N, C-alpha and C positions, 0 to 999 in steps of 0.2 A: 503493501499500500505506499510506503514512503515514495518508493522509486516511481509509482504511478503518479504520486503530486509531484515529484519535480520535475517528471515531462509535462504534466498540465500545466505547471507554472512556467514552462517555458513555452508550453506551445499556447496559450491563453494571455499570460501577462507580458510574453518574452522579458523573463527575467532570467539570467543565467546563473546557473550554481556553481561555484569555484572547483577546480577539479578535485581539489582535496575532499571538499564534501561529496561532490559526485562520486569519487572512490570509497567514502564512508557509506554512502547508500550502497552501492553496488555491494561491497563487503556485508552489509548488515543482510541485504537480500541473500546474497548466497550461505550466511550463517544460519538465517532464521531456516531457511529451506534446509538446510543440512542437520538442523535438529528436529524438524520435523519427519525429515525421512528417515533417521537413525532411530526414534523414537516409533515410527511405525513399521521399522523394517519389515516385518511378518505378515504386514496388511496388504493382501493384493486389490482389493478394494480401493486401495489409495489411489492407485493408477487408472480407476475408471472415471469417466467423468459423468455426473449425477445431476440433478435439477437441481440440490441444494448448493453445488459448485456453481452454477450460474447464477444464484442468488448471492452468495457470498462474491462473489466478482463483481457481480452489480454493487453490492453494499460499499465493495472497498474502493471502487470506482467514485461513489456518491460522498464516501467520506474523503477521499482524497480532493474530491472537486469541492466539496464545503472548506477544507482548509485554502486551498488558492482563493476560493469568494473572501474569506478572512482576510487574507492577505490585501486583497485589492478594497474590500470595504467595512471591513467590520475592524479595524484596528482601533477606532477610537470610540467604538461602543460598548458599556460599561457591561460586564459580563451579567448582570441579572439581566438585563434588556437582551440582549445577546441570544440567551436562553430562552426568554419568552419568544421573540423571533422565531428562532428554531423549532418551537413547542408548535407556534401556529402554522407556519409553512409547512413544518414536518406532517401535520394532522391535516392539511389538506390536500397536499399532496398523496397521502393514504387512503382518504376519502374513497377515491374509485374503487381502489381495489377492495375495499371491504365492500362496496355494494357490488363490484361483478362477481367478487370468489368468496366472500364470506357469507357462510349461513346464518343470517340475523335471528333466525327463528329458533336455533339452540343454544342462543345465549341465555343465561339465568338473571336478567334485568332484575326481577323483584328479589333475588336473594343477597342479603346483606354482606355475605362472605366473597361474593362477585365485586363488590365495590369496595370493600375492603383491600383486596386484591389490587385492583384498579387504581385506588388512591396510593397505595404502597409503592406500586410500578410507576406512577406518576412522577410522586413528589422524590422519592428515596433512590430511586434507579434512574429516571429520563431525566428529571429535571436536575437534582443533584449533579449528575454527571455532565449536563451539557454546563451548568454553570462553572464546575470545575475544569472542563476544557476551555471555556470563552478566558476563562482567569488564566490558566497556563499558557494559552497561546500568546496571550499580552505579555505575560511575565520571562516567558522563554523564547518567544517565536515558535511560527507553525513547524519548524525544519526539525527544532529539538525536541519539540513534542511529539514529533509523528518518528524521530529515532527513536525515541522510548518504546516504541512500539514493538521493536525489534526484541524488546527482552520479552516479551509475552509467551513465545515459543520455549525459552530458555526457562521462565518462572513455573510452566508446564511440566517441562521435560525433567528439572530436579528433581521434585517429589516421585514421579512417577519412576524416575530412572534409580532412588534409592532405593524402590523395593526389587529393581531387578538393575543391579549392579552394570552388567555389560553394555544395555543401554544408554545408561549416565555416561561411561566413557567413549562411547561412540558419539553422542552428541557434543563432548567437550570441544572437538575442534570450533564446532561451529559457535558455542557459546563465547570461546574466545574472538572468534570473527567478528561477535554481535560489539564485544566490550570494543574491540579495533575501532569500528565501525562509529561506535557513539563518540569515542574519543576523536576520530577523525572530523565528524561532522560537528564537534563543540569547540573543534580548534582555535576558529576565529573568535568566539566569545572567551574562550581562557587566555587568548592574547591581548583582549581589549581590556581584562580585569587587571 
């Protein structure tokens, strides 16, 4: 996803990424892929394309485009206001899918448990995440925020690898590449401080 964002930033905003940062993004992508493949070594379904893979790719593209748009328009918007705009626009964009593919008759509208879950998902997962994302984009910058997503496969692989030690050792080169990538991507911020 971060590498997609770099390509979109160049294509949409015509902003070039330094060669060191670009190398960091490439190494981070290789490292994250390495970790994912080493942990899922025996999974034959990993090499098959499924409907969920297309949805995931569309989500990665959408989040990458979001980061590009934040670079262009959202730098001065307060985090709470940015999170509100994201919720409203996202909700409006999802409505057609709800009406086309959702089975509204099976939703338990009258049950209090349904509304508790919706309230929890809205406040604690969606709004809090968007607020935190908007805040971190302004504090760290979009490139560094995206670069930290390279840590996700390693954070998943390490607990899994502790149960199966060979998988952890197999993912270690990928984890090291991710740390090198984070260093290269953050290099200009380190030299400015």
